[in-house]
SEBA-578312 format. One record per residue: residue number from 1; residue in three letters; chain; x, y, z of N, C-alpha, C, O in turn. Coordinates in steps of 0.1 Angstrom, whole numbers. Layout:
N
  torse  drenke  milo  n_east  n_north   n_up  ca_east  ca_north  ca_up  c_east  c_north   c_up  o_east  o_north   o_up
    NUM     ALA     A       X        Y      Z        X         Y      Z       X        Y      Z       X        Y      Z
...
//
This chain:
177
  torse  drenke  milo  n_east  n_north   n_up  ca_east  ca_north  ca_up  c_east  c_north   c_up  o_east  o_north   o_up
      1     MET     A    -215      -66   -233     -210       -55   -241    -212      -42   -234    -202      -34   -234
      2     LEU     A    -224      -39   -228     -226       -27   -221    -217      -26   -209    -212      -15   -206
      3     ARG     A    -214      -37   -202     -206       -36   -190    -191      -33   -195    -184      -26   -188
      4     ASN     A    -187      -39   -206     -173       -36   -211    -172      -21   -215    -162      -15   -212
      5     LEU     A    -183      -16   -221     -183        -2   -225    -182        7   -213    -175       17   -213
      6     SER     A    -190        3   -203     -190        11   -190    -176       11   -184    -171       21   -179
      7     ALA     A    -169       -1   -184     -156        -2   -179    -146        7   -187    -137       13   -181
      8     LEU     A    -148        7   -200     -139        16   -208    -142       31   -205    -133       39   -205
      9     THR     A    -154       34   -202     -158        48   -199    -151       52   -186    -146       63   -184
     10     ILE     A    -151       42   -176     -144        45   -163    -129       47   -165    -124       56   -159
     11     LEU     A    -123       38   -173     -109        40   -176    -106       53   -182     -96       59   -179
     12     ALA     A    -114       57   -192     -112        70   -198    -113       81   -188    -106       91   -189
     13     LEU     A    -123       80   -179     -125        90   -169    -113       91   -160    -108      102   -157
     14     ALA     A    -108       80   -156      -96        79   -147     -84       85   -154     -76       92   -147
     15     ALA     A     -82       82   -166      -71        87   -174     -72      102   -175     -62      110   -174
     16     ALA     A     -84      107   -178      -86       122   -179     -83      129   -165     -77      140   -165
     17     LEU     A     -87      123   -154      -84       128   -141     -69      129   -139     -64      139   -134
     18     ALA     A     -63      118   -142      -48       118   -140     -41      128   -148     -32      135   -143
     19     VAL     A     -45      129   -161      -38       139   -170     -41      153   -165     -32      162   -166
     20     SER     A     -53      156   -161      -56       169   -157     -51      174   -144     -53      185   -140
     21     GLY     A     -46      164   -136      -40       167   -123     -51      168   -112     -49      174   -102
     22     CYS     A     -62      162   -114      -73       162   -105     -71      153    -93     -78      153    -83
     23     GLY     A     -61      144    -94      -59       134    -84     -45      136    -79     -37      145    -83
     24     SER     A     -41      127    -70      -27       127    -65     -18      121    -76     -22      112    -83
     25     ASP     A      -6      127    -77        3       121    -87      13      111    -81      22      106    -87
     26     ASP     A      10      108    -68       18        97    -62      10       84    -62      -2       85    -64
     27     SER     A      16       73    -59        8        61    -59       2       57    -46      -4       47    -44
     28     SER     A       3       66    -36       -3        63    -23     -18       64    -23     -24       58    -14
     29     GLY     A     -24       71    -33      -38        71    -34     -44       82    -24     -56       83    -23
     30     GLU     A     -35       89    -17      -40        99     -7     -50      109    -13     -60      112     -6
     31     GLY     A     -48      114    -25      -57       124    -31     -70      118    -36     -79      125    -39
     32     GLY     A     -71      105    -38      -83        99    -44     -94       96    -34    -105       96    -38
     33     ALA     A     -91       94    -21     -101        91    -12    -108      104     -7    -102      114     -6
     34     TYR     A    -121      103     -5     -127       114      1    -126      113     16    -123      103     22
     35     GLY     A    -128      124     23     -125       125     37    -111      131     39    -105      135     30
     36     SER     A    -107      131     52      -94       138     55     -83      129     50     -83      117     54
     37     GLY     A     -74      134     43      -62       127     40     -51      130     50     -54      137     60
     38     GLY     A     -39      126     47      -28       128     57     -25      142     59     -21      146     70
     39     GLY     A     -27      151     49      -24       165     51     -36      173     56     -36      185     57
     40     GLY     A     -47      166     60      -59       173     65     -68      179     55     -78      186     58
     41     SER     A     -64      178     42      -73       183     31     -84      174     28     -82      161     29
     42     THR     A     -95      179     23     -106       170     19    -107      171      4    -108      182     -2
     43     GLN     A    -107      160     -3     -108       160    -17    -120      152    -21    -124      142    -14
     44     ALA     A    -126      155    -32     -138       148    -37    -135      142    -50    -128      148    -58
     45     ALA     A    -141      130    -53     -139       125    -67    -148      133    -76    -158      138    -73
     46     LYS     A    -144      133    -89     -152       140    -99    -160      130   -107    -156      119   -110
     47     SER     A    -172      134   -109     -181       125   -117    -179      128   -132    -171      137   -136
     48     GLU     A    -185      120   -140     -184       122   -155    -188      136   -159    -182      141   -169
     49     SER     A    -197      142   -152     -202       155   -156    -193      166   -150    -195      178   -153
     50     GLY     A    -182      162   -143     -173       172   -137    -177      177   -123    -169      184   -117
     51     GLY     A    -189      173   -118     -193       177   -105    -187      168    -94    -181      158    -97
     52     GLU     A    -188      173    -82     -182       165    -71    -192      155    -67    -204      157    -67
     53     SER     A    -188      143    -62     -197       133    -59    -194      127    -45    -200      117    -41
     54     ALA     A    -185      133    -37     -182       128    -24    -192      132    -14    -198      142    -15
     55     SER     A    -194      123     -4     -203       126      7    -196      130     19    -203      132     30
     56     GLY     A    -183      131     19     -176       135     31    -172      122     39    -175      111     35
     57     GLY     A    -165      124     49     -160       113     57    -167      111     70    -161      108     80
     58     ASP     A    -181      111     69     -188       109     81    -191       95     86    -195       93     97
     59     GLY     A    -187       85     77     -188        71     81    -202       66     83    -204       56     90
     60     VAL     A    -212       72     78     -226        68     80    -230       57     69    -228       59     57
     61     VAL     A    -236       46     74     -241        36     65    -256       34     69    -260       32     80
     62     ALA     A    -264       34     58     -279        33     60    -284       23     50    -276       18     41
     63     VAL     A    -297       20     50     -303        11     40    -312       20     31    -321       27     36
     64     GLY     A    -309       20     18     -317        27      9    -327       17      2    -324        6      0
     65     LYS     A    -338       22     -1     -349        14     -7    -353       18    -21    -363       13    -26
     66     GLY     A    -346       28    -27     -351        33    -40    -344       28    -52    -346       33    -63
     67     SER     A    -337       16    -51     -330        11    -63    -337       -1    -68    -346       -7    -62
     68     GLU     A    -334       -5    -81     -340       -17    -87    -334      -29    -81    -339      -40    -84
     69     LEU     A    -324      -28    -72     -318       -40    -66    -324      -43    -53    -320      -53    -46
     70     GLY     A    -334      -36    -48     -341       -38    -35    -333      -30    -25    -325      -21    -28
     71     PRO     A    -335      -34    -12     -328       -27     -1    -312      -29     -3    -308      -41     -3
     72     ILE     A    -305      -18     -3     -290       -19     -4    -284       -8      5    -291        1     10
     73     LEU     A    -272      -10      8     -265         0     17    -262       13      9    -258       12     -3
     74     VAL     A    -263       24     16     -261        37     11    -253       45     21    -253       42     33
     75     ASP     A    -247       56     16     -240        65     25    -250       76     30    -262       75     28
     76     SER     A    -245       86     37     -254        96     43    -262      105     33    -272      111     36
     77     LYS     A    -257      105     20     -264       112     10    -273      103      1    -278      107     -9
     78     GLY     A    -274       90      5     -282        81     -2    -275       74    -14    -282       67    -22
     79     LEU     A    -262       76    -16     -254        70    -27    -251       56    -24    -247       53    -12
     80     THR     A    -252       47    -34     -250        33    -32    -236       30    -27    -226       37    -32
     81     LEU     A    -235       21    -18     -221        16    -13    -218        2    -20    -227       -6    -20
     82     TYR     A    -206        1    -24     -202       -11    -31    -190      -18    -24    -183      -12    -17
     83     ASP     A    -188      -31    -27     -176       -38    -23    -168      -41    -36    -173      -41    -47
     84     PHE     A    -155      -44    -34     -146       -46    -45    -140      -60    -44    -134      -63    -33
     85     HIS     A    -141      -68    -54     -136       -82    -52    -121      -83    -51    -115      -94    -48
     86     LYS     A    -114      -72    -54      -99       -73    -53     -94      -71    -39     -83      -74    -36
     87     ASP     A    -103      -65    -30     -100       -64    -16     -98      -77    -10    -106      -86    -12
     88     LYS     A     -88      -79     -2      -86       -92      5     -84      -89     20     -77      -80     24
     89     GLY     A     -89      -98     28      -87       -97     43     -92      -84     49     -86      -80     59
     90     GLY     A    -102      -78     43     -107       -66     48     -99      -53     46    -101      -43     51
     91     LYS     A     -89      -55     37      -80       -44     33     -82      -39     19     -84      -47     10
     92     SER     A     -82      -26     17      -85       -20      4     -74      -22     -5     -62      -22     -2
     93     ALA     A     -77      -25    -18      -68       -26    -29     -70      -15    -39     -66      -16    -50
     94     CYS     A     -78       -5    -35      -82         6    -44     -76       19    -40     -80       25    -30
     95     TYR     A     -66       24    -48      -59        36    -46     -57       44    -59     -60       38    -69
     96     GLY     A     -52       56    -58      -49        64    -70     -62       66    -79     -72       70    -74
     97     ALA     A     -60       63    -92      -72        65   -101     -84       57    -97     -95       61    -99
     98     CYS     A     -81       45    -91      -93        36    -86    -100       44    -76    -113       44    -76
     99     ALA     A     -94       50    -66     -100        57    -55    -107       70    -60    -116       75    -53
    100     SER     A    -102       75    -71     -109        87    -77    -122       83    -83    -132       91    -82
    101     THR     A    -123       71    -89     -135        67    -95    -144       60    -85    -156       61    -86
    102     TRP     A    -138       53    -75     -146        46    -65    -141       51    -51    -133       45    -44
    103     PRO     A    -146       63    -47     -142        69    -34    -145       60    -22    -157       56    -21
    104     PRO     A    -135       57    -14     -138        50     -2    -147       58      8    -146       70      9
    105     LEU     A    -156       51     15     -163        57     26    -154       57     38    -150       47     43
    106     THR     A    -150       69     42     -141        71     53    -148       77     65    -159       82     64
    107     THR     A    -141       77     76     -146        82     89    -135       87     97    -123       82     96
    108     GLU     A    -137       97    105     -128       102    115    -131       97    129    -123       99    138
    109     GLY     A    -142       91    130     -146        85    143    -151       71    141    -148       65    131
    110     ALA     A    -160       67    150     -166        54    148    -177       55    137    -184       65    137
    111     PRO     A    -178       45    129     -188        45    118    -202       44    125    -203       39    136
    112     LYS     A    -212       49    118     -226        49    124    -235       41    114    -236       44    102
    113     ALA     A    -243       33    120     -254        25    113    -267       32    116    -271       35    127
    114     THR     A    -274       36    105     -287        42    106    -297       35     96    -293       28     88
    115     ALA     A    -310       38     98     -320        34     88    -319       20     84    -320       17     72
    116     GLY     A    -318       11     93     -318        -3     90    -305      -10     88    -304      -23     87
    117     ALA     A    -294       -3     87     -281        -9     87    -278      -15    101    -282      -10    111
    118     GLN     A    -270      -26    101     -267       -33    114    -254      -28    119    -243      -30    113
    119     SER     A    -254      -22    131     -241       -17    137    -232      -28    140    -220      -26    140
    120     SER     A    -237      -40    143     -228       -51    146    -220      -55    134    -210      -62    135
    121     ARG     A    -224      -51    122     -216       -55    110    -206      -44    106    -198      -46     97
    122     LEU     A    -206      -33    112     -197       -22    109    -183      -24    115    -182      -30    126
    123     GLY     A    -174      -19    108     -160       -19    113    -152       -9    105    -157       -1     97
    124     THR     A    -139       -9    107     -130         0    100    -117       -7     96    -114      -17    101
    125     THR     A    -110       -2     86      -97        -6     82     -89        6     79     -94       15     73
    126     LYS     A     -76        6     83      -67        17     80     -62       15     66     -57        5     62
    127     ARG     A     -63       26     58      -58        26     44     -43       30     44     -38       36     54
    128     ASP     A     -37       26     33      -22        29     32     -19       44     33      -8       48     37
    129     ASP     A     -29       53     30      -27        67     30     -30       73     44     -30       85     46
    130     GLY     A     -34       65     54      -36        69     68     -51       72     71     -54       73     83
    131     THR     A     -59       72     61      -74        74     64     -80       61     69     -74       51     67
    132     VAL     A     -91       63     75      -98        51     80    -111       49     72    -119       57     71
    133     GLN     A    -111       37     66     -122        33     57    -133       25     65    -129       16     73
    134     VAL     A    -145       27     62     -156        19     69    -158        6     62    -157        5     49
    135     THR     A    -160       -5     69     -163       -18     64    -176      -22     69    -181      -17     79
    136     TYR     A    -182      -31     61     -195       -37     65    -194      -52     62    -192      -56     51
    137     ALA     A    -196      -60     73     -195       -75     72    -181      -78     66    -180      -88     58
    138     GLY     A    -171      -70     69     -157       -73     65    -154      -67     51    -142      -68     47
    139     HIS     A    -163      -61     44     -161       -55     31    -158      -40     32    -166      -33     37
    140     PRO     A    -146      -35     28     -144       -21     27    -154      -15     17    -158      -21      7
    141     LEU     A    -160       -3     21     -171         3     13    -166       14      5    -157       22      9
    142     TYR     A    -173       16     -7     -169        26    -17    -182       31    -23    -192       24    -24
    143     THR     A    -182       44    -27     -193        49    -36    -187       49    -50    -175       44    -52
    144     TYR     A    -195       53    -60     -190        53    -74    -193       67    -79    -204       72    -79
    145     ALA     A    -182       73    -85     -183        87    -89    -193       89   -100    -198      100   -102
    146     VAL     A    -197       79   -107     -207        80   -118    -222       80   -112    -231       85   -119
    147     ASP     A    -223       75   -100     -236        75    -93    -238       90    -88    -230       94    -79
    148     THR     A    -247       97    -93     -249       111    -89    -261      114    -80    -262      125    -74
    149     LYS     A    -270      104    -79     -282       107    -71    -286       94    -64    -283       83    -68
    150     PRO     A    -294       95    -53     -298        84    -46    -306       74    -55    -314       79    -64
    151     GLY     A    -304       61    -54     -310        51    -62    -301       47    -74    -304       37    -80
    152     ASP     A    -291       55    -78     -282        51    -89    -274       39    -85    -269       38    -74
    153     THR     A    -273       29    -94     -265        17    -91    -257       14   -104    -256        2   -108
    154     LYS     A    -251       24   -110     -244        23   -122    -231       14   -121    -226        9   -131
    155     GLY     A    -227       13   -109     -215         5   -106    -218      -10   -104    -208      -18   -102
    156     GLN     A    -230      -14   -103     -234       -28   -100    -229      -38   -110    -232      -36   -122
    157     ASP     A    -222      -48   -106     -218       -59   -114    -210      -55   -126    -212      -60   -137
    158     ILE     A    -200      -45   -124     -191       -42   -135    -177      -46   -131    -174      -47   -119
    159     ASP     A    -169      -48   -141     -155       -51   -139    -147      -38   -141    -147      -32   -152
    160     SER     A    -140      -33   -131     -133       -21   -132    -121      -21   -122    -122      -26   -111
    161     PHE     A    -109      -17   -127      -97       -17   -120     -93      -31   -115     -88      -33   -104
    162     GLY     A     -96      -41   -124      -91       -55   -122    -100      -64   -114     -96      -75   -112
    163     ALA     A    -112      -60   -111     -121       -69   -104    -136      -64   -105    -138      -53   -110
    164     GLU     A    -145      -72   -100     -159       -68   -100    -163      -60    -88    -157      -60    -77
    165     TRP     A    -174      -52    -90     -179       -43    -79    -194      -47    -78    -201      -49    -88
    166     TYR     A    -199      -47    -65     -213       -51    -62    -218      -42    -51    -211      -39    -41
    167     ALA     A    -231      -38    -52     -238       -32    -41    -240      -42    -31    -240      -54    -34
    168     LEU     A    -241      -38    -18     -243       -47     -7    -257      -46     -1    -263      -35      0
    169     GLN     A    -263      -58      3     -275       -58      9    -273      -56     24    -262      -57     29
    170     PRO     A    -284      -53     32     -282       -51     47    -276      -63     54    -270      -62     65
    171     SER     A    -277      -75     48     -272       -87     54    -256      -88     52    -250      -95     59
    172     GLY     A    -251      -79     43     -237       -80     40    -234      -88     27    -223      -88     22
    173     ALA     A    -245      -94     22     -243      -102      9    -244      -92     -2    -250      -81     -1
    174     GLU     A    -238      -96    -14     -238       -88    -26    -252      -89    -32    -259      -99    -33
    175     ALA     A    -257      -77    -37     -269       -76    -44    -268      -83    -58    -257      -82    -64
    176     LYS     A    -278      -90    -63     -277       -96    -76    -287      -89    -85    -298      -85    -81
    177     ASP     A    -284      -88    -98     -293       -82   -108    -305      -89   -110    -314      -86   -118
//
């Protein structure tokens, strides 16, 4: 019940962003990803509180140890990184409102593994909007706009935008509750 409620909250957030013009009005998803878009502008996803939650397009992946899930992958600001079950073949299926709620971890250069992340598991995939998204063990990586501080894992094991989302362990396996 709580997970369904959380999914409804996400959908309401995405609808509010779309109506208020905070995202791209085209279906390319260009405005939803953080990092540089095709026009060179940087946009950040909005959290439920209205603050920005993007960490930039630095492509840094590290291991965080402050969550109830144990060691999990985090970005350069310590925000949890997730995979999306709708992604297939290492290609993102998250654009538009989805990418506003689940900002992809992007990079303008080679991704960087620090603090226990394995560089051999890092890769990239080109998104339909031209940005380059970081992958880990073949999974495109995303943060969650509702996670606002290191250790937050509010996106763990929820169904949103048509599939489940999970934090990833340093091995590349999904974290389990």
